[in-house]
VMD Tcl script that draws the C-alpha trace (Angstrom):
set ca {
  {16.47 -3.34 -15.89}
  {18.27 -0.46 -13.44}
  {16.37 3.05 -13.10}
  {18.47 5.30 -15.84}
  {17.76 8.30 -13.55}
  {16.04 9.68 -10.74}
  {12.17 8.93 -10.99}
  {11.20 12.83 -11.03}
  {12.84 13.91 -13.65}
  {12.06 10.71 -15.84}
  {8.52 11.77 -15.37}
  {9.45 14.94 -16.60}
  {11.02 14.20 -19.70}
  {8.66 11.53 -20.79}
  {6.17 14.41 -20.43}
  {8.14 16.75 -21.92}
  {9.03 14.03 -25.47}
  {5.65 13.28 -24.97}
  {4.28 16.76 -25.93}
  {1.97 16.97 -22.98}
  {1.33 20.99 -22.19}
  {3.17 22.40 -20.19}
  {2.23 23.69 -16.29}
  {1.61 27.58 -15.23}
  {3.57 27.67 -13.24}
  {1.96 29.91 -11.25}
  {-0.27 26.77 -10.74}
  {-0.47 25.88 -7.22}
  {0.44 29.57 -5.91}
  {-1.89 31.26 -2.72}
  {-3.13 34.00 -1.81}
  {-2.72 34.55 1.92}
  {-2.97 31.07 3.94}
  {-6.44 31.02 6.01}
  {-5.57 30.62 10.13}
  {-4.44 26.91 11.64}
  {-7.35 24.87 11.07}
  {-9.90 26.93 10.17}
  {-11.51 25.08 7.27}
  {-13.64 24.29 4.91}
  {-10.40 26.24 2.52}
  {-10.16 26.71 -1.29}
  {-6.80 26.57 -3.26}
  {-6.31 27.46 -6.81}
  {-5.21 23.72 -8.44}
  {-4.35 23.14 -11.82}
  {-7.93 21.92 -12.71}
  {-9.54 24.71 -11.63}
  {-10.81 25.51 -7.09}
  {-10.31 22.82 -4.69}
  {-12.16 23.11 -1.58}
  {-11.34 20.17 1.22}
  {-14.35 20.48 3.31}
  {-12.31 19.50 6.76}
  {-8.80 18.55 7.84}
  {-7.58 15.79 5.95}
  {-6.38 12.94 8.60}
  {-5.27 10.39 5.53}
  {-3.38 11.46 3.52}
  {-2.06 9.88 0.35}
  {1.07 11.26 -1.72}
  {1.92 9.89 -4.95}
  {4.72 11.97 -4.87}
  {8.06 12.06 -3.73}
  {8.61 15.56 -3.78}
  {5.08 16.03 -2.18}
  {6.42 13.49 0.38}
  {8.98 15.52 1.41}
  {6.62 18.83 1.54}
  {4.20 17.81 3.87}
  {6.73 16.04 6.52}
  {8.74 19.29 6.43}
  {5.56 21.16 7.28}
  {4.52 18.87 9.66}
  {1.77 16.86 8.63}
  {3.73 13.57 8.82}
  {1.52 12.26 11.36}
  {-1.77 12.45 8.93}
  {0.29 10.77 5.81}
  {-1.76 7.27 5.49}
  {-0.02 5.99 2.37}
  {3.07 7.33 -0.01}
  {4.85 6.34 -3.85}
  {6.96 3.94 -4.06}
  {9.29 6.50 -5.05}
  {8.95 8.05 -1.77}
  {11.60 7.60 0.99}
  {12.83 10.66 2.40}
  {11.87 11.65 5.32}
  {13.35 8.37 6.83}
  {10.76 6.16 7.51}
  {7.52 7.48 5.53}
  {4.94 5.11 4.88}
  {6.47 3.62 1.14}
  {3.55 1.43 -0.55}
  {4.08 -0.11 -3.99}
  {1.02 2.54 -4.75}
  {2.41 4.38 -8.11}
  {2.21 7.71 -9.70}
  {3.05 6.88 -13.13}
  {0.84 4.11 -13.12}
  {-1.72 5.21 -10.20}
  {-4.47 2.24 -9.49}
  {-7.68 3.88 -7.84}
  {-8.87 1.02 -6.02}
  {-5.29 0.65 -4.97}
  {-5.39 4.32 -3.75}
  {-8.64 4.16 -2.10}
  {-7.76 1.45 0.05}
  {-6.12 3.47 2.03}
  {-9.17 5.47 2.86}
  {-7.91 8.75 2.02}
  {-8.96 12.04 2.34}
  {-6.99 14.08 0.50}
  {-4.76 12.70 -2.83}
  {-1.88 14.11 -3.84}
  {0.13 14.11 -6.94}
  {2.79 15.95 -9.14}
  {0.86 14.43 -12.09}
  {-2.84 13.23 -13.32}
  {-2.00 10.09 -15.28}
  {-5.10 7.73 -16.71}
  {-7.96 9.88 -15.99}
  {-6.85 9.08 -11.93}
  {-8.40 12.97 -10.34}
  {-11.17 12.21 -12.15}
  {-11.59 9.02 -11.02}
  {-11.10 9.77 -7.28}
  {-13.31 12.54 -7.72}
  {-16.40 10.50 -8.31}
  {-16.00 8.51 -5.57}
  {-15.70 11.50 -3.34}
  {-12.03 11.98 -2.84}
  {-10.74 14.81 -3.04}
  {-7.46 15.31 -5.23}
  {-4.50 17.98 -5.26}
  {-2.10 17.95 -8.63}
  {0.86 19.85 -7.51}
  {3.25 19.95 -10.57}
  {6.96 20.21 -10.84}
  {8.12 23.64 -10.05}
  {9.60 25.97 -13.06}
  {11.11 27.93 -10.18}
  {12.00 28.15 -6.25}
  {9.30 30.93 -6.00}
  {6.45 27.51 -7.27}
  {8.17 25.42 -4.84}
  {7.53 27.90 -1.98}
  {4.23 28.67 -3.28}
  {3.90 24.52 -2.96}
  {4.48 24.44 0.79}
  {2.55 27.11 1.93}
  {-0.34 25.41 -0.61}
  {0.35 22.26 1.06}
  {-0.29 24.24 4.12}
  {-3.75 25.56 3.61}
  {-5.00 21.92 2.62}
  {-3.52 19.79 5.84}
  {-3.95 22.24 8.61}
  {-0.11 23.61 8.91}
  {-0.65 27.22 7.61}
  {1.90 28.03 10.53}
  {4.67 25.87 9.14}
  {4.40 26.05 6.30}
  {4.94 29.27 6.33}
  {7.84 28.77 8.35}
  {9.65 26.61 6.55}
  {9.25 28.28 3.65}
  {10.67 31.64 5.79}
  {13.40 29.37 6.42}
  {13.75 28.64 3.45}
  {14.42 31.51 1.79}
  {16.28 32.72 3.97}
  {19.06 30.17 3.41}
  {18.95 30.29 -0.27}
  {20.33 33.98 0.16}
  {22.53 33.48 2.60}
  {24.08 30.42 0.44}
  {24.10 32.37 -3.64}
  {25.48 36.00 -1.36}
  {28.41 33.54 0.01}
  {28.73 31.75 -3.34}
  {32.18 32.66 -5.85}
  {30.73 34.92 -8.55}
  {29.16 32.13 -11.01}
  {30.16 34.87 -14.42}
  {32.97 32.59 -16.38}
  {31.55 29.58 -15.33}
  {30.53 26.96 -17.52}
  {28.63 24.18 -15.93}
  {27.31 20.30 -17.22}
  {24.83 18.89 -15.06}
  {24.34 15.05 -15.98}
  {20.93 13.50 -15.76}
  {22.59 9.72 -16.64}
  {25.60 8.17 -18.24}
  {24.29 8.32 -21.37}
  {24.65 12.20 -20.64}
  {20.87 13.39 -20.56}
  {21.16 17.02 -19.07}
  {19.33 20.47 -18.13}
  {18.98 23.21 -19.85}
  {17.93 26.52 -18.19}
  {14.26 26.53 -19.17}
  {14.18 24.09 -16.05}
  {13.64 24.20 -12.59}
  {16.98 22.73 -12.24}
  {18.29 24.78 -14.46}
  {16.90 27.78 -12.69}
  {19.13 27.19 -9.40}
  {22.73 27.48 -11.62}
  {20.97 30.66 -13.13}
  {20.14 32.11 -9.55}
  {24.69 31.88 -9.65}
  {24.84 33.27 -12.89}
  {26.27 30.24 -13.99}
  {26.63 28.95 -18.23}
  {24.60 26.38 -18.65}
  {26.43 24.05 -21.70}
  {22.83 22.52 -22.63}
  {21.55 25.43 -23.29}
  {22.86 26.02 -26.92}
  {22.22 21.87 -27.62}
  {20.28 20.13 -30.21}
  {17.17 19.35 -28.84}
  {17.34 22.06 -25.97}
  {14.15 23.16 -26.34}
  {13.05 19.67 -24.52}
  {14.53 21.13 -21.46}
  {16.36 17.39 -21.04}
  {18.66 17.35 -24.79}
  {20.60 14.10 -25.13}
  {24.43 15.38 -25.24}
  {27.58 13.73 -26.85}
  {30.56 13.02 -24.90}
  {31.98 15.02 -27.95}
  {29.84 18.18 -27.19}
  {30.72 18.42 -23.44}
  {34.24 18.06 -24.76}
  {34.43 20.86 -27.01}
  {32.83 23.14 -24.49}
  {35.14 22.38 -21.43}
  {32.98 23.03 -18.10}
  {35.07 24.25 -15.83}
  {31.93 22.75 -13.44}
  {30.72 18.98 -13.25}
  {27.29 17.84 -11.29}
  {26.78 14.60 -10.87}
  {23.27 13.56 -10.48}
  {24.03 9.79 -11.52}
  {25.62 8.33 -8.77}
  {22.57 5.95 -7.63}
  {21.02 5.17 -10.79}
  {24.37 4.88 -12.88}
  {27.54 4.55 -10.33}
  {29.10 7.55 -11.83}
  {31.75 9.56 -9.61}
  {34.56 11.98 -9.98}
  {36.75 8.48 -10.60}
  {34.44 7.52 -13.08}
  {34.02 11.04 -15.35}
  {37.74 11.24 -15.16}
  {38.08 7.88 -17.17}
  {36.18 8.66 -19.28}
  {37.69 9.71 -23.08}
  {38.91 12.16 -23.76}
  {37.46 14.06 -20.26}
  {40.77 13.72 -17.85}
  {41.78 17.22 -19.27}
  {38.82 18.80 -18.90}
  {38.81 21.97 -16.54}
  {36.52 20.99 -13.98}
  {38.33 17.17 -13.91}
  {41.85 19.10 -13.66}
  {40.45 22.18 -10.85}
  {38.89 18.97 -9.40}
  {35.12 20.78 -9.46}
  {33.08 17.91 -10.73}
  {30.75 17.16 -7.36}
  {28.74 14.37 -6.77}
  {24.73 14.95 -5.61}
  {22.04 12.64 -4.51}
  {20.39 11.66 -7.40}
  {16.84 12.29 -5.93}
  {17.77 15.99 -4.52}
  {18.70 16.89 -7.16}
  {15.61 16.22 -8.80}
  {12.93 16.98 -6.25}
  {11.91 20.65 -5.68}
  {11.14 20.38 -2.59}
  {12.29 21.62 0.45}
  {16.37 20.35 -0.20}
  {16.80 22.34 -2.97}
  {18.76 23.90 0.19}
  {21.23 21.03 -0.10}
  {21.71 20.93 -3.64}
  {22.10 24.16 -3.86}
  {24.88 23.77 -1.49}
  {26.25 21.91 -3.32}
  {26.75 23.81 -5.98}
  {28.59 26.50 -4.48}
  {31.16 24.21 -3.07}
  {31.39 23.45 -6.71}
  {31.99 26.84 -7.37}
  {34.56 27.66 -4.82}
  {36.66 24.47 -6.38}
  {35.93 25.95 -9.73}
  {37.00 29.17 -9.20}
  {40.41 28.05 -7.75}
  {43.71 27.76 -10.11}
}
mol new
graphics top color blue
foreach p $ca { graphics top sphere $p radius 0.5 }
foreach p [lrange $ca 0 end-1] q [lrange $ca 1 end] { graphics top cylinder $p $q radius 0.2 }
display resetview
């Protein structure tokens, strides 16, 4: 059975549909980071304060986003193993570990002195805690500020505060430049496609917040099921809303492209199609809230340029 859409978004949808509690967007934020290699350190995590006694030498990441963050701040050499969905940057130590079905015995076989994950599934945090393995949970970010906070937090617990602060500063600068130089999104409507069964995102999600930064109106916000953050739209609904920008995040999972969209019944005359403002983004880039969000924003800015071209 093929993967319907990116695992990171898939997990978020499952959490929403299961009516699990939403994590505090501020969870994972920290105060001013201590100096590099200043241990022990204590950070605030969803389960309460987490203290790391010594700089970790063997990190296991069960979150593709955390994996990207760790390598972006220079902690890659400390990463012993990553989950089966972590595939960036190239050469990460991917294993058959799962963040969706974590196996405590398999995790500890890598001798971790820090485990990072996005969700506490199956009591994995409690189980690892009993074995004396510290676990940092970094849930899906709700805003880009949450992303910055998580990167800086990883800097603290890995002994790479300076690199993390620099990475965040670079991201902030790029984001500000992209938004400032992008066409005004007022009057532009967007449809973000997660898979070819028309699952989408609302402005209440991390991806939706990205569009909001450009002032774009999201057609999914008033759809049935919008309260979940990830409503499944219908072809008729999308055609009726006639978006002027379509962003496809299902090229890898579902083989969708500007060509396949134009061939859908009734879609050929959509404003986005006629303007050529149907853009394709890497599924993972569009679903992970890490450093590559800058790439997503750059793609959206380019799409807005096309959407504003008569």
